[in-house]
Structures are given as structure tokens and as C-alpha cells.
N, C-alpha and C positions, 0 to 999 in steps of 0.2 A: 506495500499498502503506501506506504514511502517512497522510493522510488516512482513512482505515477504519479506522485504530489507533487505540482510545482511548488504550493503553496509550502506544504509538507519540507520536503527543499529547502526551499528559504529557508525555514526558520530553525531543521537541523544545520546549513551551516551557519546560524548566529547563532545557534550555542556552541558549538566548535568555536567559532569564532572568541564567544566569549571567558572560553575556562583557558583558549588559549591566553590571554590577556589575565587574568586569572592567579595562570600560573609565574608571566610574567613578574607581575606583580609580589608572588609570593621568591620571586629565586632574591637573596639574598647578593646580586653582584650591579655593575653598570646598567643605565642602559639597558645603551643596543645587545653586551652578551647577554641579558636576562632576558631577549626579545628572542633573539636569535635563536638560545639554549629550546625556550616557552616553541618558538614554531618548528622545530625536527619533534619534539616530543611529540606532541598534537599532530605533526604527519603522520607516528606512527598509532595515535592512535587513531588517527581516521583512518589511517589506511584500515588497522583489522577493524575498525568496525562498520566499512562496508563489507569484509571480510565474512563478519556473523552475518551481517543482512543476505546478503548472496548465497553463502550457502542453506540460510536461515530456507530463501525464496524457494531453493531447488529442492531443498527435502530431505534434508540430511536433518539424523536427533542430530539431538543436543552434546552430548559424550562425544562425538564423530567431530561438532563443530569446534569443539571444547582441546579434545586432543590437538586439532590442527591447527586451528587458530593462538594456538597456547603456542605450540611449534613456531611459530612464522612470529609470532611478540616474541619469542628470545630469543631469535635471529635475527629482528630488526632492531634490540632494548640492546644486543647485541654492536650493533655495531657503530654503535650512538655511545655505548659506554668508553671506546679511544679516544672518543675528541670529547666527551662531558663529563667526563670521571674527572678529566684532569679542573674539572672546576670546584673539584670539591664538592 
């Protein structure tokens, strides 16, 4: 339903943007560093969220979705760790 509705998609984008902004504001770094880190983390979250939606729409069971998306999350956040981990 979400992917079929321009209104719901727009609202979802607003929620993702608000979460990214809140994350940036909570990070204890200069403004631009915090924004860059938050944007990278938020991008991973958006991709994972989209993956859950796609798999749910295809009718995959919850356990399979959780396992597969969990594996993707580990890989993606692992990629971020080498760069963002240096921020402390």
C-alpha cells in the first residue's frame, strides 16, 4: 500500500528526513560532520526499510525477512564502521 501511494511515500520521506535531522542533532561533533554521519546512517536505514517493504510485498515470511535483512544490515553497517568508527 505504501509503495502505491504518492501521499504515503511523501510522508515516509518526511519521516526519514526528520529522523536523519534528529540523529545529526544528537551527535557530538561539528555540524557538518554530524550531518554527514547521520546521512550515511540514515541511508542504510532507508535501504533496509525498503528491503523489508519489498520482501513483505513479495509474501516472504517474517523469520526469513528478519534473517536476510539482518545479514544485509550487518554488511552495510560494517562498511560504515571503518569510516564512522573513527569519530568515536
